[in-house]
DSSP file (Angstrom, degrees, kcal/mol; ACC not computed):
  #  RESIDUE AA STRUCTURE BP1 BP2  ACC     N-H-->O    O-->H-N    N-H-->O    O-->H-N    TCO  KAPPA ALPHA  PHI   PSI    X-CA   Y-CA   Z-CA
    1    1 A M     >        0   0    0      0, 0.0     4,-1.9     0, 0.0     5,-0.2   0.000 360.0 360.0 360.0 -32.6    0.0    0.0    0.0
    2    2 A V  H  >  +     0   0    0      1,-0.2     4,-2.2     2,-0.2     5,-0.2   0.909 360.0  52.0 -65.9 -40.8    2.9    2.3    0.7
    3    3 A R  H  > S+     0   0    0      1,-0.2     4,-2.3     2,-0.2    -1,-0.2   0.897 108.3  51.5 -63.2 -40.6    4.3    2.0   -2.8
    4    4 A F  H  > S+     0   0    0      1,-0.2     4,-1.9     2,-0.2    -1,-0.2   0.906 110.5  48.9 -62.6 -42.8    0.9    2.8   -4.4
    5    5 A G  H  X S+     0   0    0     -4,-1.9     4,-2.1     2,-0.2    -2,-0.2   0.885 110.5  50.4 -65.1 -39.6    0.6    6.0   -2.2
    6    6 A R  H  X S+     0   0    0     -4,-2.2     4,-2.8     2,-0.2    -2,-0.2   0.908 108.9  51.5 -65.9 -41.6    4.1    7.1   -3.1
    7    7 A L  H  X S+     0   0    0     -4,-2.3     4,-2.6     1,-0.2    -1,-0.2   0.895 109.0  51.6 -61.6 -39.0    3.4    6.6   -6.8
    8    8 A T  H  X S+     0   0    0     -4,-1.9     4,-2.4     2,-0.2    -1,-0.2   0.919 111.4  46.5 -63.2 -44.0    0.3    8.7   -6.5
    9    9 A V  H  X S+     0   0    0     -4,-2.1     4,-2.7     2,-0.2     5,-0.2   0.918 112.9  49.2 -65.4 -43.9    2.2   11.5   -4.8
   10   10 A V  H  X S+     0   0    0     -4,-2.8     4,-2.5     2,-0.2    -2,-0.2   0.924 112.5  48.0 -62.3 -43.9    5.0   11.4   -7.4
   11   11 A A  H  X S+     0   0    0     -4,-2.6     4,-2.4    -5,-0.2     5,-0.2   0.926 113.2  47.6 -62.9 -44.4    2.5   11.5  -10.3
   12   12 A A  H  X S+     0   0    0     -4,-2.4     4,-2.1     1,-0.2    -2,-0.2   0.918 114.0  46.6 -64.1 -43.7    0.6   14.4   -8.7
   13   13 A L  H  X S+     0   0    0     -4,-2.7     4,-2.6     2,-0.2    -1,-0.2   0.900 112.1  50.7 -65.4 -40.2    3.8   16.4   -8.0
   14   14 A A  H  X S+     0   0    0     -4,-2.5     4,-2.2    -5,-0.2    34,-0.2   0.911 111.3  47.3 -66.1 -41.5    5.2   15.7  -11.5
   15   15 A W  H  X S+     0   0    0     -4,-2.4     4,-2.2     2,-0.2    -1,-0.2   0.877 112.3  50.6 -67.0 -36.0    1.9   16.9  -13.2
   16   16 A T  H  X S+     0   0    0     -4,-2.1     4,-2.4    -5,-0.2    -2,-0.2   0.918 110.7  48.6 -65.4 -43.1    1.9   20.0  -11.0
   17   17 A A  H  X S+     0   0    0     -4,-2.6     4,-2.6     2,-0.2    -2,-0.2   0.877 109.9  53.0 -64.4 -37.3    5.5   20.8  -11.9
   18   18 A T  H  X S+     0   0    0     -4,-2.2     4,-2.2    26,-0.2    -2,-0.2   0.927 110.2  46.8 -62.6 -45.1    4.7   20.3  -15.6
   19   19 A A  H  X S+     0   0    0     -4,-2.2     4,-2.3     2,-0.2    -2,-0.2   0.908 113.0  49.3 -64.0 -41.7    1.8   22.7  -15.4
   20   20 A L  H  X S+     0   0    0     -4,-2.4     4,-2.5     2,-0.2    -2,-0.2   0.919 110.8  49.3 -64.2 -43.8    3.9   25.3  -13.5
   21   21 A A  H  X S+     0   0    0     -4,-2.6     4,-2.4     1,-0.2    -1,-0.2   0.880 110.5  51.6 -63.8 -37.1    6.7   25.0  -16.1
   22   22 A Q  H  X S+     0   0    0     -4,-2.2     4,-2.1     2,-0.2    -1,-0.2   0.922 109.8  49.2 -64.4 -43.4    4.2   25.4  -18.9
   23   23 A F  H  X S+     0   0    0     -4,-2.3     4,-2.0     2,-0.2    -2,-0.2   0.922 112.0  47.8 -61.4 -44.8    2.8   28.6  -17.2
   24   24 A V  H  X S+     0   0    0     -4,-2.5     4,-1.1     1,-0.2    -1,-0.2   0.895 110.1  52.9 -64.6 -39.1    6.3   30.0  -16.7
   25   25 A A  H  < S+     0   0    0     -4,-2.4     3,-0.3     1,-0.2    -1,-0.2   0.890 109.8  49.0 -63.1 -38.2    7.2   29.2  -20.4
   26   26 A W  H  < S+     0   0    0     -4,-2.1    -1,-0.2     1,-0.2    -2,-0.2   0.882 116.0  42.1 -66.4 -37.9    4.1   31.1  -21.5
   27   27 A T  H  < S+     0   0    0     -4,-2.0    -1,-0.2    -5,-0.2    -2,-0.2   0.505  85.1 117.9 -91.4  -4.0    4.8   34.1  -19.4
   28   28 A A     <  -     0   0    0     -4,-1.1    -3,-0.0    -3,-0.3    -4,-0.0  -0.389  48.9-160.2 -65.0 138.7    8.6   34.3  -20.1
   29   29 A T        +     0   0    0     -2,-0.1     2,-0.3     5,-0.0    -1,-0.1   0.786  69.1  63.3 -92.0 -30.0    9.5   37.5  -21.8
   30   30 A E  S  > S-     0   0    0      1,-0.1     4,-2.1     0, 0.0     5,-0.1  -0.729  77.9-131.5-100.2 147.7   12.9   36.4  -23.3
   31   31 A E  H  > S+     0   0    0     -2,-0.3     4,-2.4     1,-0.2     5,-0.2   0.875 107.0  55.7 -62.6 -38.9   13.3   33.7  -25.9
   32   32 A N  H  > S+     0   0    0      1,-0.2     4,-2.3     2,-0.2    -1,-0.2   0.909 109.1  46.9 -62.0 -42.0   16.1   32.1  -23.9
   33   33 A E  H  > S+     0   0    0      2,-0.2     4,-2.8     1,-0.2     5,-0.3   0.913 110.8  52.4 -64.6 -42.4   13.9   31.8  -20.8
   34   34 A R  H  X S+     0   0    0     -4,-2.1     4,-1.9     1,-0.2    -2,-0.2   0.915 111.2  46.2 -61.2 -43.7   11.1   30.4  -22.9
   35   35 A I  H  X S+     0   0    0     -4,-2.4     4,-2.2     2,-0.2    -1,-0.2   0.920 112.9  50.2 -64.8 -44.2   13.3   27.7  -24.4
   36   36 A E  H  X S+     0   0    0     -4,-2.3     4,-2.0     1,-0.2    -2,-0.2   0.919 113.3  44.7 -61.6 -45.0   14.8   26.8  -21.0
   37   37 A W  H  X S+     0   0    0     -4,-2.8     4,-2.5     2,-0.2    -1,-0.2   0.809 110.1  55.4 -72.6 -28.3   11.4   26.4  -19.4
   38   38 A T  H  X S+     0   0    0     -4,-1.9     4,-2.1    -5,-0.3    -1,-0.2   0.897 108.2  49.0 -68.0 -39.4   10.1   24.5  -22.3
   39   39 A E  H  X S+     0   0    0     -4,-2.2     4,-1.8     2,-0.2    -2,-0.2   0.906 111.9  48.7 -64.6 -41.2   12.9   22.0  -21.9
   40   40 A R  H  X S+     0   0    0     -4,-2.0     4,-2.7     1,-0.2     5,-0.2   0.914 109.0  53.3 -63.1 -42.4   12.2   21.7  -18.2
   41   41 A R  H  X S+     0   0    0     -4,-2.5     4,-2.7     1,-0.2    -2,-0.2   0.905 106.6  52.7 -59.0 -41.2    8.5   21.2  -19.0
   42   42 A N  H  X S+     0   0    0     -4,-2.1     4,-2.0     2,-0.2    -1,-0.2   0.883 109.7  48.4 -63.1 -38.3    9.4   18.4  -21.3
   43   43 A L  H  X S+     0   0    0     -4,-1.8     4,-2.2     2,-0.2    -2,-0.2   0.917 112.8  47.4 -67.2 -43.1   11.5   16.7  -18.6
   44   44 A F  H  X S+     0   0    0     -4,-2.7     4,-2.8     1,-0.2    -2,-0.2   0.888 110.5  53.7 -63.0 -38.0    8.7   17.1  -16.0
   45   45 A L  H  X S+     0   0    0     -4,-2.7     4,-2.6    -5,-0.2    -2,-0.2   0.889 107.3  50.5 -65.0 -39.0    6.3   15.7  -18.7
   46   46 A L  H  X S+     0   0    0     -4,-2.0     4,-2.5     2,-0.2    -2,-0.2   0.935 112.1  46.9 -62.3 -46.2    8.5   12.6  -19.1
   47   47 A C  H  X S+     0   0    0     -4,-2.2     4,-2.5     2,-0.2     5,-0.2   0.902 112.2  51.2 -61.6 -42.0    8.5   12.1  -15.4
   48   48 A S  H  X S+     0   0    0     -4,-2.8     4,-2.4   -34,-0.2     5,-0.2   0.927 111.0  47.7 -60.9 -46.1    4.8   12.6  -15.2
   49   49 A S  H  X S+     0   0    0     -4,-2.6     4,-2.5     1,-0.2    -2,-0.2   0.924 112.9  47.6 -63.5 -45.8    4.2   10.1  -17.9
   50   50 A L  H  X S+     0   0    0     -4,-2.5     4,-2.3     1,-0.2    -1,-0.2   0.909 114.1  46.2 -63.7 -42.6    6.5    7.4  -16.4
   51   51 A S  H  X S+     0   0    0     -4,-2.5     4,-2.1     2,-0.2    -1,-0.2   0.877 113.1  49.7 -70.0 -35.9    5.0    7.8  -13.0
   52   52 A T  H  X S+     0   0    0     -4,-2.4     4,-2.5    -5,-0.2    -2,-0.2   0.905 111.5  49.1 -67.6 -40.5    1.4    7.7  -14.3
   53   53 A N  H  X S+     0   0    0     -4,-2.5     4,-2.6     2,-0.2    -2,-0.2   0.904 111.4  49.5 -64.3 -40.9    2.2    4.6  -16.3
   54   54 A A  H  X S+     0   0    0     -4,-2.3     4,-2.4     2,-0.2    -2,-0.2   0.896 111.0  50.3 -64.1 -39.5    3.7    2.9  -13.3
   55   55 A L  H  X S+     0   0    0     -4,-2.1     4,-2.3     2,-0.2    -2,-0.2   0.913 111.8  47.4 -63.8 -43.7    0.7    3.8  -11.3
   56   56 A A  H  X S+     0   0    0     -4,-2.5     4,-2.6     2,-0.2    -2,-0.2   0.907 112.3  49.5 -65.2 -41.9   -1.6    2.4  -13.9
   57   57 A A  H  X S+     0   0    0     -4,-2.6     4,-2.5     2,-0.2    -2,-0.2   0.898 111.5  49.2 -64.2 -40.6    0.5   -0.8  -14.1
   58   58 A T  H  X S+     0   0    0     -4,-2.4     4,-2.1     2,-0.2    -2,-0.2   0.919 112.3  47.9 -64.1 -43.9    0.4   -1.2  -10.4
   59   59 A T  H  X S+     0   0    0     -4,-2.3     4,-2.2     2,-0.2    -2,-0.2   0.927 112.9  47.9 -63.1 -45.7   -3.3   -0.7  -10.2
   60   60 A L  H  X S+     0   0    0     -4,-2.6     4,-2.6     1,-0.2     5,-0.2   0.908 110.1  52.9 -61.6 -42.9   -3.9   -3.2  -13.1
   61   61 A S  H  X S+     0   0    0     -4,-2.5     4,-2.4     1,-0.2    -1,-0.2   0.897 109.1  49.5 -60.4 -41.4   -1.6   -5.8  -11.4
   62   62 A R  H  X S+     0   0    0     -4,-2.1     4,-2.4     2,-0.2    -1,-0.2   0.915 111.4  48.2 -64.9 -43.1   -3.6   -5.5   -8.2
   63   63 A Y  H  X S+     0   0    0     -4,-2.2     4,-2.5     2,-0.2    -2,-0.2   0.910 112.3  48.6 -65.0 -41.6   -6.9   -6.0   -9.9
   64   64 A V  H  X S+     0   0    0     -4,-2.6     4,-2.7     2,-0.2     5,-0.2   0.914 111.4  50.8 -64.0 -42.2   -5.6   -9.0  -11.8
   65   65 A G  H  X S+     0   0    0     -4,-2.4     4,-2.2    -5,-0.2    -2,-0.2   0.910 112.5  45.7 -61.8 -42.5   -4.2  -10.5   -8.6
   66   66 A R  H  X S+     0   0    0     -4,-2.4     4,-2.1     2,-0.2    -1,-0.2   0.889 112.2  51.8 -66.9 -39.0   -7.5  -10.0   -6.8
   67   67 A W  H  X S+     0   0    0     -4,-2.5     4,-1.7     2,-0.2    -2,-0.2   0.921 110.9  47.7 -63.8 -44.1   -9.5  -11.4   -9.8
   68   68 A R  H  X S+     0   0    0     -4,-2.7     4,-1.7     1,-0.2    -2,-0.2   0.908 111.8  49.4 -63.9 -42.1   -7.2  -14.5   -9.9
   69   69 A R  H  X S+     0   0    0     -4,-2.2     4,-0.9     1,-0.2    -1,-0.2   0.872 109.5  53.1 -64.9 -35.5   -7.6  -15.1   -6.1
   70   70 A G  H  < S+     0   0    0     -4,-2.1    -1,-0.2     1,-0.2    -2,-0.2   0.840 108.9  48.7 -67.6 -34.1  -11.3  -14.7   -6.4
   71   71 A R  H  < S+     0   0    0     -4,-1.7    -1,-0.2     1,-0.2    -2,-0.2   0.811 106.1  57.7 -74.7 -30.6  -11.5  -17.4   -9.2
   72   72 A D  H  <        0   0    0     -4,-1.7    -1,-0.2     1,-0.2    -2,-0.2   0.753 360.0 360.0 -72.5 -23.9   -9.3  -19.8   -7.2
   73   73 A E     <        0   0    0     -4,-0.9    -1,-0.2    -5,-0.1    -2,-0.1   0.485 360.0 360.0 -80.8 360.0  -11.7  -19.8   -4.2
């Protein structure tokens, strides 16, 4: 249960950081800042995607395990 909670927190933080980086990229006045924050946003987006996929895989694995145990009884 602890691992599932941690994945949820990591996914939520990563998506929040992605949104914040996108906002900063939109409001940046200089082209260099905009490029830098867009690159950061892309890294946060990668982290968000990986953590969300891990969360989905963990959830699916739990449901399949429960389903199998239910069929065995």
